[in-house]
PAROFI-284170 format. One record per residue (C-alpha): residue number from 1; z, y, x. Coordinates in steps of 0.5 Angstrom, whole numbers, always signed. Layout:
// PAROFI-284170
     k       w       v       u
   NUM       Z       Y       X
...
// end
This chain:
// PAROFI-284170
     k       w       v       u
     1      +9     -22    -131
     2     +13     -17    -135
     3      +8     -12    -133
     4      +2     -17    -136
     5      +6     -16    -143
     6      +7      -9    -142
     7      +1      -7    -139
     8      -4     -11    -143
     9      +0      -8    -149
    10      +0      +0    -148
    11      -7      -1    -146
    12     -10      -4    -153
    13      -5      +0    -157
    14      -8      +6    -153
    15     -15      +4    -155
    16     -14      +2    -161
    17     -10      +8    -163
    18     -16     +12    -160
    19     -22      +9    -163
    20     -19      +8    -170
    21     -24     +14    -172
    22     -30     +12    -169
    23     -33      +7    -175
    24     -33      +6    -182
    25     -39      +2    -187
    26     -39      +7    -192
    27     -48      +7    -193
    28     -53      +4    -188
    29     -56      +9    -184
    30     -64      +8    -182
    31     -65      +6    -175
    32     -71      +8    -170
    33     -78      +6    -171
    34     -79      +0    -166
    35     -81      +1    -160
    36     -78      +8    -159
    37     -73      +9    -155
    38     -68     +11    -160
    39     -64     +18    -158
    40     -55     +16    -157
    41     -54     +24    -160
    42     -59     +22    -167
    43     -55     +15    -166
    44     -47     +18    -167
    45     -49     +22    -171
    46     -50     +16    -176
    47     -44     +15    -175
    48     -40     +20    -177
    49     -44     +22    -183
    50     -44     +14    -185
    51     -35     +15    -183
    52     -34     +20    -187
    53     -38     +27    -184
    54     -35     +32    -186
    55     -29     +30    -186
    56     -28     +29    -179
    57     -29     +37    -178
    58     -22     +37    -181
    59     -17     +33    -177
    60     -13     +35    -172
    61      -8     +30    -170
    62      -6     +23    -172
    63      +1     +19    -173
    64      +0     +11    -172
    65      +5      +5    -173
    66      +2      -2    -171
    67      +3      -9    -171
    68      +1     -13    -165
    69      +2     -20    -163
    70      +0     -23    -156
    71      -1     -31    -156
    72      +6     -32    -159
    73      +9     -25    -159
    74     +10     -20    -163
    75     +11     -13    -163
    76     +10      -6    -166
    77      +8      +1    -163
    78      +8      +8    -165
    79      +3     +12    -162
    80      +2     +21    -164
    81      -4     +24    -161
    82      -8     +30    -161
    83     -15     +30    -162
    84     -17     +37    -159
    85     -13     +37    -153
    86     -12     +29    -151
    87      -4     +29    -151
    88      -2     +23    -153
    89      +5     +19    -154
    90      +6     +11    -155
    91     +12      +8    -157
    92     +14      +0    -156
    93     +16      -6    -157
    94     +16     -13    -156
    95     +22     -18    -155
    96     +27     -14    -151
    97     +22     -11    -147
    98     +22      -3    -149
    99     +17      +2    -146
   100     +13      +9    -147
   101      +6     +10    -144
   102      +3     +18    -145
   103      -1     +23    -142
   104      +0     +30    -143
   105      -7     +32    -143
   106      -7     +32    -135
   107      -4     +26    -131
   108      -2     +18    -135
   109      +4     +17    -134
   110      +9     +10    -137
   111     +16      +8    -138
   112     +19      +1    -137
   113     +25      -2    -140
   114     +30      +1    -137
   115     +28      +8    -138
   116     +25      +9    -132
   117     +18     +14    -132
   118     +13     +13    -127
   119      +6     +18    -125
   120      +1     +13    -126
   121      -4     +16    -121
   122      -9     +11    -118
   123     -16     +13    -119
   124     -16      +6    -123
   125     -11      +9    -128
   126     -14     +17    -128
   127     -20     +15    -131
   128     -17     +10    -136
   129     -13     +16    -138
   130     -19     +20    -138
   131     -23     +15    -142
   132     -17     +14    -148
   133     -17     +22    -148
   134     -25     +23    -149
   135     -24     +17    -155
   136     -17     +21    -157
   137     -22     +28    -157
   138     -27     +25    -161
   139     -31     +28    -155
   140     -37     +24    -157
   141     -38     +28    -164
   142     -35     +34    -161
   143     -38     +35    -153
   144     -33     +42    -152
   145     -27     +38    -152
   146     -29     +34    -146
   147     -36     +33    -143
   148     -40     +26    -142
   149     -46     +23    -141
   150     -48     +19    -146
   151     -55     +14    -145
   152     -58      +9    -150
   153     -56      +2    -146
   154     -60      -4    -150
   155     -60      -8    -156
   156     -56     -13    -157
   157     -53     -19    -161
   158     -47     -22    -162
   159     -43     -26    -168
   160     -49     -27    -172
   161     -50     -19    -172
   162     -55     -15    -168
   163     -52      -7    -164
   164     -54      -1    -161
   165     -51      -1    -155
   166     -49      +6    -152
   167     -46      +7    -145
   168     -42     +13    -145
   169     -39     +16    -139
   170     -34     +21    -140
   171     -32     +28    -135
   172     -26     +24    -130
   173     -28     +17    -133
   174     -32     +11    -132
   175     -37      +8    -136
   176     -36      +5    -142
   177     -39      +1    -148
   178     -40      +2    -156
   179     -43      -3    -160
   180     -46      +1    -166
   181     -48      -5    -171
   182     -56      -4    -174
   183     -53      -5    -181
   184     -46      -3    -183
   185     -48      +4    -177
   186     -41      +3    -176
   187     -37      +3    -169
   188     -35      -5    -169
   189     -35      -6    -161
   190     -32      -3    -155
   191     -33      -6    -148
   192     -29      -1    -142
   193     -28      -4    -134
   194     -20      -5    -133
   195     -21      -6    -126
   196     -18     -12    -124
   197     -23     -16    -131
   198     -27     -12    -137
   199     -24     -11    -144
   200     -28     -13    -150
   201     -25      -9    -156
   202     -28     -12    -163
   203     -26      -7    -170
   204     -26     -10    -178
   205     -22      -9    -184
   206     -24      -2    -185
   207     -22      +2    -190
   208     -21     +10    -192
   209     -16     +14    -190
   210     -16     +22    -192
   211     -24     +22    -192
   212     -25     +18    -187
   213     -26     +10    -186
   214     -23      +7    -180
   215     -21      +0    -177
   216     -16      -3    -180
   217     -15      -9    -175
   218     -17      -9    -168
   219     -18     -17    -163
   220     -18     -15    -156
   221     -21     -21    -151
   222     -22     -21    -143
   223     -26     -27    -144
   224     -21     -32    -145
   225     -20     -34    -153
   226     -12     -37    -151
   227     -10     -29    -149
   228     -14     -25    -154
   229      -9     -20    -157
   230      -9     -17    -165
   231      -7     -11    -167
   232      -6      -9    -174
   233      -5      -1    -176
   234      +2      -2    -182
   235      +1      +6    -183
   236      -3     +13    -180
   237      -5     +19    -182
   238      -8     +25    -180
   239      -7     +33    -178
   240      +1     +31    -179
   241      +5     +36    -174
   242      +7     +34    -167
   243     +12     +39    -167
   244     +18     +37    -163
   245     +13     +30    -160
   246     +15     +30    -152
   247      +8     +28    -148
   248      +9     +30    -141
   249     +15     +26    -138
   250     +21     +24    -139
   251     +27     +25    -136
   252     +29     +20    -132
   253     +35     +17    -135
   254     +43     +16    -133
   255     +45     +12    -127
   256     +44      +4    -129
   257     +46      +2    -122
   258     +53      +3    -117
   259     +53      +3    -110
   260     +58      +0    -105
   261     +64      +5    -105
   262     +65      +9     -98
   263     +58      +7     -96
   264     +50     +11     -95
   265     +47      +4     -94
   266     +47      -2     -94
   267     +43      -9     -90
   268     +41     -14     -93
   269     +38     -20     -88
   270     +32     -23     -90
   271     +27     -30     -89
   272     +20     -29     -87
   273     +16     -36     -90
   274      +8     -36     -90
   275      +8     -29     -90
   276     +13     -28     -95
   277     +20     -25     -95
   278     +26     -29     -98
   279     +33     -25     -99
   280     +40     -27    -103
   281     +40     -25    -111
   282     +46     -25    -115
   283     +45     -26    -122
   284     +52     -25    -127
   285     +56     -26    -122
   286     +53     -32    -120
   287     +49     -34    -114
   288     +46     -33    -110
   289     +39     -34    -111
   290     +34     -34    -106
   291     +28     -30    -109
   292     +22     -27    -106
   293     +22     -20    -104
   294     +16     -16    -106
   295     +15      -8    -107
   296     +11      -8    -112
   297     +14     -14    -116
   298     +17     -14    -122
   299     +23     -18    -124
   300     +22     -25    -125
   301     +27     -31    -126
   302     +24     -39    -125
   303     +27     -45    -131
   304     +32     -47    -126
   305     +36     -41    -125
   306     +35     -39    -132
   307     +38     -46    -134
   308     +44     -45    -128
   309     +46     -39    -132
   310     +44     -41    -139
   311     +40     -35    -141
   312     +36     -35    -148
   313     +28     -33    -147
   314     +25     -30    -152
   315     +18     -28    -154
   316     +16     -35    -151
   317      +9     -38    -151
   318      +5     -44    -149
   319      -2     -41    -144
   320      -5     -43    -140
   321      -8     -51    -140
   322      -1     -54    -138
   323      +2     -51    -143
   324      +7     -46    -139
   325     +12     -42    -141
   326     +12     -35    -141
   327     +18     -31    -144
   328     +22     -25    -143
   329     +31     -26    -141
   330     +36     -21    -141
   331     +40     -21    -135
   332     +47     -16    -135
   333     +48     -16    -128
   334     +43     -16    -121
   335     +48     -16    -115
   336     +44     -15    -107
   337     +49     -14    -101
   338     +54     -11    -105
   339     +49      -7    -110
   340     +50      -7    -118
   341     +44      -5    -122
   342     +45      -6    -129
   343     +42     -10    -135
   344     +35     -12    -133
   345     +30     -16    -137
   346     +27     -21    -133
   347     +20     -26    -135
   348     +21     -33    -135
   349     +15     -35    -132
   350     +15     -43    -128
   351     +12     -42    -121
   352     +17     -48    -118
   353     +10     -53    -118
   354      +7     -46    -115
   355     +12     -46    -109
   356     +13     -52    -108
   357      +5     -53    -107
   358      +3     -48    -103
   359      +9     -44    -101
   360     +13     -51     -99
   361     +19     -49    -101
   362     +24     -51    -106
   363     +30     -46    -108
   364     +26     -40    -110
   365     +29     -37    -117
   366     +25     -32    -118
   367     +22     -25    -115
   368     +25     -18    -114
   369     +22     -11    -111
   370     +20      -5    -115
   371     +26      -4    -119
   372     +31      -4    -114
   373     +25      +1    -109
   374     +25      +4    -115
   375     +32      +6    -115
   376     +34      +6    -108
   377     +30      +8    -101
   378     +29      +2     -97
   379     +28      +0     -90
   380     +24      -6     -89
   381     +25      -8     -81
   382     +20     -14     -79
   383     +23     -15     -72
   384     +31     -16     -75
   385     +29     -18     -81
   386     +33     -14     -85
   387     +32     -10     -91
   388     +38      -3     -92
   389     +38      +0     -97
   390     +40      +7     -98
   391     +44     +11    -103
   392     +41     +16    -106
   393     +44     +22    -106
   394     +45     +22     -98
   395     +38     +19     -95
   396     +34     +23     -91
   397     +29     +20     -87
   398     +30     +22     -80
   399     +26     +17     -76
   400     +19     +18     -72
   401     +14     +15     -76
   402      +8     +17     -80
   403      +9     +20     -86
   404      +3     +17     -92
   405      +4     +20     -99
   406      +2     +14    -105
   407      +0     +14    -112
   408      +3      +8    -116
   409      -2      +4    -118
   410      +1      +1    -124
   411      +7      -2    -121
   412      +5      -2    -113
   413      +5      +3    -108
   414      -3      +6    -107
   415      -5     +10    -100
   416     -11     +13     -99
   417     -13      +9     -92
   418     -21      +7     -87
   419     -23      +2     -86
   420     -28      +2     -80
   421     -29     +10     -82
   422     -30      +7     -89
   423     -24     +11     -94
   424     -21      +9     -99
   425     -15      +6    -104
   426     -11      +0    -100
   427      -5      -3    -104
   428      +1      -3    -100
   429      +4     -10    -102
   430      +9     -13     -98
   431      +9     -21    -103
   432      +2     -21     -98
   433      +1     -26     -94
   434      -5     -24     -90
   435      -7     -18     -86
   436     -13     -15     -90
   437     -17     -17     -95
   438     -22     -12     -98
   439     -24     -11    -105
   440     -31     -15    -107
   441     -33      -9    -109
   442     -32      -4    -104
   443     -35     -10    -100
   444     -41     -11    -104
   445     -41      -2    -103
   446     -41      -1     -96
   447     -45      -8     -94
   448     -39     -10     -90
   449     -42     -18     -90
   450     -47     -15     -85
   451     -43     -11     -82
   452     -38     -15     -79
   453     -43     -21     -79
   454     -39     -25     -84
   455     -42     -32     -85
   456     -35     -36     -87
   457     -32     -37     -93
   458     -25     -40     -92
   459     -19     -41     -98
   460     -14     -34     -97
   461      -9     -36    -102
   462      -8     -39    -108
   463      -4     -39    -115
   464      -4     -41    -121
   465     -11     -40    -123
   466     -13     -44    -116
   467     -15     -42    -109
   468     -18     -35    -108
   469     -24     -35    -103
   470     -26     -30     -98
   471     -31     -29     -92
   472     -27     -30     -86
   473     -28     -22     -82
   474     -25     -18     -77
   475     -25     -10     -77
   476     -24      -6     -72
   477     -19      -1     -74
   478     -15      +1     -80
   479     -12      +7     -81
   480      -6      +9     -86
   481      -5     +16     -86
   482      -5     +17     -78
   483      -2     +11     -76
   484      -7      +5     -74
   485      -8      -3     -73
   486     -14      -5     -68
   487     -17     -11     -71
   488     -13     -14     -76
   489     -16     -20     -80
   490     -21     -18     -85
   491     -22     -23     -91
   492     -27     -20     -95
   493     -27     -22    -102
   494     -32     -27    -105
   495     -27     -26    -113
   496     -30     -25    -119
   497     -23     -24    -124
   498     -18     -21    -121
   499     -15     -14    -118
   500     -20     -15    -112
   501     -25     -14    -117
   502     -22      -8    -119
   503     -28      -2    -117
   504     -23      +3    -115
   505     -19      -1    -110
   506     -22      -2    -103
   507     -16      -7    -100
   508      -9     -10    -100
   509      -5      -9     -94
   510      -1     -15     -93
   511      +6     -19     -88
   512      +0     -18     -82
   513      -1     -11     -81
   514      +5      -9     -85
   515     +10     -13     -80
   516      +8      -8     -74
   517     +12      -2     -76
   518     +19      -1     -79
   519     +16      +1     -87
   520     +21      +6     -90
   521     +20      +6     -98
   522     +22     +12    -102
   523     +19     +12    -108
   524     +22     +18    -112
   525     +18     +23    -107
   526     +12     +19    -107
   527     +12     +16    -100
   528     +12     +11     -95
   529     +14     +12     -87
   530     +11      +8     -82
   531     +13      +7     -75
   532     +10      +1     -70
   533     +16      -3     -68
   534     +16      -8     -62
   535     +10     -13     -66
   536      +6      -7     -66
   537      -1      -9     -62
   538      +1     -16     -62
   539      -6     -19     -63
   540      -6     -21     -71
   541      -8     -29     -71
   542     -12     -33     -78
   543     -10     -40     -77
   544     -12     -43     -71
   545     -14     -50     -73
   546     -18     -49     -79
   547     -15     -51     -84
   548     -11     -49     -92
   549      -6     -55     -92
   550      -1     -55     -99
   551      +4     -59    -100
   552      +3     -66    -104
   553      +7     -72    -106
   554      +7     -76    -100
   555      +7     -70     -95
   556      +3     -64     -92
   557      -5     -64     -95
   558     -12     -62     -92
   559     -14     -59     -98
   560     -20     -56     -94
   561     -23     -57     -87
   562     -27     -50     -85
   563     -33     -52     -82
   564     -34     -51     -74
   565     -27     -51     -74
   566     -21     -55     -69
   567     -20     -59     -74
   568     -27     -61     -76
   569     -28     -62     -68
   570     -22     -67     -68
   571     -24     -71     -74
   572     -19     -68     -81
   573     -22     -68     -87
   574     -20     -66     -93
   575     -15     -70     -97
   576     -12     -72     -91
   577      -4     -72     -91
   578      -1     -70     -84
   579      +6     -74     -84
   580      +9     -72     -77
   581      +8     -65     -72
   582      +8     -67     -64
   583     +13     -74     -67
   584     +16     -70     -72
   585     +17     -68     -79
   586     +15     -61     -80
   587     +16     -57     -87
   588     +10     -53     -89
   589     +11     -47     -87
   590     +13     -48     -79
   591      +8     -52     -80
   592      +3     -46     -82
   593      +7     -42     -77
   594      +5     -47     -70
   595      -2     -46     -73
   596      -3     -39     -71
   597      +0     -41     -63
   598      -5     -38     -59
   599     -11     -41     -57
   600     -11     -47     -53
   601      -5     -50     -55
   602      -5     -57     -57
   603      -2     -60     -63
   604      -1     -67     -64
   605      -2     -69     -72
   606      -1     -75     -75
   607      -5     -77     -80
   608      -6     -81     -86
   609     -13     -82     -88
   610     -15     -80     -97
   611     -13     -88    -100
   612     -13     -91     -93
   613      -8     -97     -93
   614      -9     -96     -86
   615      -4     -94     -81
   616      -4     -87     -80
   617      -7     -84     -73
   618      -6     -78     -69
   619     -10     -74     -68
   620     -10     -67     -63
   621     -13     -61     -65
   622     -13     -55     -59
   623     -13     -48     -63
   624     -17     -42     -61
   625     -19     -37     -65
   626     -24     -37     -71
   627     -26     -30     -72
// end
């Protein structure tokens, strides 16, 4: 959730500042005759004339201060940009969250609240940075600054107005749309695919500044008006000297952690539940608190721990149908295995219900991972269920694992790999219960449903927004660098809005694949080492009963039964409640593990039919592979 605040604010603020010079309503310009296909170059020339004409030719830099509102949270930002080079620097504050985002003309980078800088090296970030630089350069009017393909897309309408829509694909970027009002000849909308979602920006309150006219207000939406973002210019000027403005990646801050004296490494045990790793963490000297460990997960804390610690939630807002409260809290000290990290910001999110229902656990206090791995090289030993953190200044990898370089896709490691010879970018997600999930654009682009003969649709997971669905398949081989995993259970995503709709992403690699290696993360050097362990080569299993189960008030509830599965053959139906397994009570994580047992295993379930008043009955499910 911290990443949501930071990413949405930084992205929208940057685009706001980059597009401030696009529009003004100084006069109406002629429209192409009906029936003739308009020339986009003519339309853009009309926009320039109507919004300042030659005054644009005199501008070299831009400096702005912006007020913002995300749901019920307010903040501010300051930004500098070079119109000739596309270099930019954005600094922002929102509650306790502070950070920066920049582009030095070659790479995009971000800086989090603790001051740690990160180069945003994935395809999605690079393309969006190229788009923002193109707009900063006003290159639609000055193509020598950055080439692009500009096309007339269509005539469209919105909010009672008609528009001519242009599609622009900058060199190194991705296609986005600008909407030119037929009457005002202003660019009043911008539509851009961010990967997981499509963002629409709507410009209003146009004012004159130094001979050009620009929108003073921007509203950004991703489809749900409850989560709209609003940005208002406080002050803006052009041709401000940029001497002293550092556009490059900033230096790391001083260490904010303490490693145990006399030790070069510490071991931290973990417990696996549903393919998730849980570790004990102390906060402000209290605990331990069980927390999910996710290599790409920013800090999250749940209400129970907030109450225990007496923390103050800042920037809280009601969001979602359940009016879920989301905010930020400051933690003075976080400790794990004797390591202490100071001044951490946590997202305050009520995930307790989700953890109870989907994961079947009651004691989880939050999520940690990224902030620890950014500071300390670490190894996940899946066979012995332990994390090993290393003192950064003495760490040298000496194992026999395969080295795989990675870039950050925001805060998640992303490597180049191949699935059955098809290359793409894969997230390394220690917080995912699945083995391999392929992004829906990648699936469609490569015809993978037909290739794998995948016809069985299943629930592949569940979150705050409900269940996620996918076609069940099994790839022949997944290659990550020179490391290979054969026959991983593979989900072909059917999602329409999530990170798995990102066209720059091939897929997500989770527990079923990762558990076959001892994995060493070295975030400072952007490298991962994959060393096959005792699990390597073991058959990868999907639930062999054909059930999606969740924890309900009466017991373990059957949410879905896969057609033509062992569970369907045994007569199980959605809404049934499992009250005992082989005559004993069983927790949801343990039952899920049991249902992955070897084919031919017979599991006796005591089942209470949905809404039935009669006594529960026993059914026997004989497990078999569904894929």
